[in-house]
C-alpha positions as CSV (number, residue, x, y, z in Angstrom):
1,X,0.0,0.0,0.0
2,X,2.8,2.4,0.8
3,X,4.1,2.0,-2.7
4,X,0.9,3.2,-4.2
5,X,0.8,6.2,-1.8
6,X,4.3,7.1,-2.7
7,X,3.6,6.9,-6.4
8,X,0.5,9.1,-5.9
9,X,2.6,11.7,-4.0
10,X,5.2,11.7,-6.9
11,X,2.4,12.1,-9.5
12,X,0.7,15.0,-7.7
13,X,4.0,16.6,-7.0
14,X,4.9,16.4,-10.7
15,X,1.6,17.9,-11.7
16,X,2.0,20.7,-9.2
17,X,5.5,21.5,-10.4
18,X,4.2,21.4,-14.0
19,X,1.4,23.8,-13.2
20,X,3.8,26.2,-11.4
21,X,6.2,26.1,-14.4
22,X,3.3,26.8,-16.8
23,X,2.2,29.9,-14.8
24,X,5.8,31.2,-14.4
25,X,6.7,30.8,-18.1
26,X,3.6,32.5,-19.5
27,X,3.6,36.3,-19.3
28,X,0.2,36.8,-21.0
29,X,-2.1,34.8,-18.8
30,X,-5.5,36.3,-18.1
31,X,-6.6,36.9,-14.5
32,X,-9.2,34.2,-14.9
33,X,-6.5,31.7,-16.0
34,X,-4.2,32.6,-13.1
35,X,-7.1,32.1,-10.7
36,X,-8.0,28.8,-12.3
37,X,-4.4,27.6,-12.0
38,X,-4.3,28.7,-8.4
39,X,-7.4,26.7,-7.6
40,X,-6.0,23.6,-9.3
41,X,-2.7,24.1,-7.4
42,X,-4.6,24.3,-4.1
43,X,-6.3,21.0,-4.8
44,X,-3.1,19.3,-5.7
45,X,-1.3,20.6,-2.6
46,X,-4.2,19.4,-0.5
47,X,-4.0,16.0,-2.0
48,X,-0.2,15.9,-1.5
49,X,-0.7,16.8,2.2
50,X,-3.4,14.2,2.7
51,X,-1.3,11.5,1.1
52,X,1.8,12.4,3.2
53,X,-0.3,12.2,6.4
54,X,-1.6,8.8,5.2
55,X,1.9,7.6,4.4
56,X,3.0,8.4,8.0
57,X,0.2,6.5,9.5
């Protein structure tokens, strides 16, 4: 089970970094797109945190 949790953490961390890179590279994003990316990032970070807690237990 820990292998699956570890893989999920890796996946969500990768997606989070990918989203951050997308926002940082693009200079012409609309406010709505930035907000949308921020919301997606918040969801990803929440999932990562929950998985890390589950991994510890």
